[in-house]
Phi, psi and omega in degrees: 000154180253132186230133173270131185224162165227146182214162177225145177272166181299338179274353176101001179284137182263139176222141178216159177165193178241143182212146170271113190221163177288321176197184182298318179305313180299317177300315179300319178299312182300312179295324176300313180301342180256006174092017186240151177242129183293125179251335178201154175209166180203129184281129180268146176297144174285126187261346190304320185288338179269356188289134180285137182281130179262134177288158177301319180297329181301338183287338188244009177278154182263151178237137179308143181302324179304316182294322179285332172292319178299313181307311182294315180294315180294319177300317184299318181295317185289317178296315181299337180273356177099002182283139174301147189304307181303313184291328180297311182295322176296324179292320179293320177306309185297336185266347182280139180260338177288109189301316183297313180293331175300315175301316181296311184302318182298320181291318180300316178296325180292323179293323180294320182285340174276000176110356175287154178284157177299321181293320182289328175293320173297324181294345174292346180238076185291336183279344179264309179252106184290178182297324179303307185293313184298311179299317183290325176298314184299313176301319179297321174297313186290324182271349180080010178239054182299314186296327178287317180296321183287332174291320175291331180287319177300317171300319176298313180301319186291317174298318177299313179300319181290322180298309183291324181296329176294317177296320181286326177298321184288333184269339185301313179306299181299323184294316180295322179290316185294315180301311182296324178298309179303313180300316181292321183302310181301316181295321179298322188287328185280313188252329183270309178317305182305322177302313189287317187283352177295332178292325185293322181290321180292333187262350182056039183282149175280119186260141178294160181304320183293322181293316182301320178300312179298321183291315182299319180292316180295320178296321182288318175297324183280324180273332181233048182306321183298318179296319180296311175310304183302318181294323181291314173304313183296325182294315176298314178298318179300316184287320178296312178297319181294326179294343177272348180273169185288322176291326180293318181295324181290323178289313182291323176293327173294315180300320188295326179263014183245324184289124181310149183068310179291323185296329180289321178292322177296316180298312181294329179288323179287325176290320176301309183299314183300313187293312178300302183298318177298319177296318180295315182294318176297321180291330179287350181103001182279143180295160182298313183304311181290332174298314181294323180292317174301310181300325183294334181262358178261317178288130185284334185287129184307315188289326174289321177302312185288327178292324181284325176295318177294322175303309176304323176292313190286326181298324180290345178267358179095013181270134178293145182296324180302318185291329175294319187280339174300332179280348186253058188291338182284335181245345178232105176309155186301333182298328185293301181302325177301308182294321176299321177298315179299321175295322183292319181289322183265351183076015182244046186297319182300310181296310177308311182293328178292322175296322181293318174303320179296317176301315181286334179289324181288328173300310180298320178300310185290319180291321179295329173292322183280344189296318182303320183286340176277318185290321186302313176296324181300308179302315180302317178294315180299310183292321178292325175295317176296321178288319180295320178298319183293317183294311186295316179300331184266317185287327183299312177297326178297320171300317179304314181296316181298314179302319180294327181293316180298000000 
């Protein structure tokens, strides 16, 4: 049977929680061996039979950051109010609308009731709770200040969610325009061009090279649409798979920090994430070396990953992190090591890096707002060039035919 109890020690200390026991006597005996006297108890309903079954694929499904942020914040409030962890998770589960997340929370609650730590229960779902989340929770459990660590984690998730949403929002507009342009271009090549070019065949007109190229491309796409479709799908899958390899990560990371305009946003986003996560992990009580190792596995860019790995190695040799970052000029602007150096000298690294994170987040916000004003004229030039090339290639032979008729 499962019982919720309260007990007091001879010194007046109060203890409460949930425990699986055979009967009330067994519970009283266990508490007495720990120096506590049972003062009240309540038998809880068995939830095992009602537990939702989680599918294998649910372990690898992603959950919106907003859901994880609310989980951390609500748990922090409930635990600080004295509610046991398992009961707090049960309350959050009842309020959660995402069915997949409900299953996950239900299994986490079951693992905790079976004696597992919260951190170990979260680690069963690596696609949902990353290493940063799990390690901060484990540190909170070990230090006894889980509610404070969860509050820090909630703030970290919120800021990171806002930061990445700004970047995604800025890139959505050009992505939609480009996809629409490609889609319309394919439809025109398959359905419109063949009808227009039929006139040229009937008149036996001599066609310029650009028109011949469009007609040849149109014929190929119309007659071998399956090959074209397969080629596009293969290209997308190839890029996605290659991005997962070590060489692919290095290549795309190099592009990200080298393309003009884009590189500044990428660098500032990574610097903002580094500063905020580094500060949050230090506040949680994680060592500097372990913090850098976690960060190297959290930041996606290959060059930041390697720089942080080198930082973790050199710090163990007594080298300051600021000195290491001074050598990484391509990915860390000089402001980062300078601020880090100030933090190291004053002993206020956490506060200094939090200010640095706020500075870079504001910079990203400003740049993403300005990005649309930069992208719009570029897209207009690209679209105008494509339409102009198509129009000239089709209309030029038509005018030649009309002139010959006259």
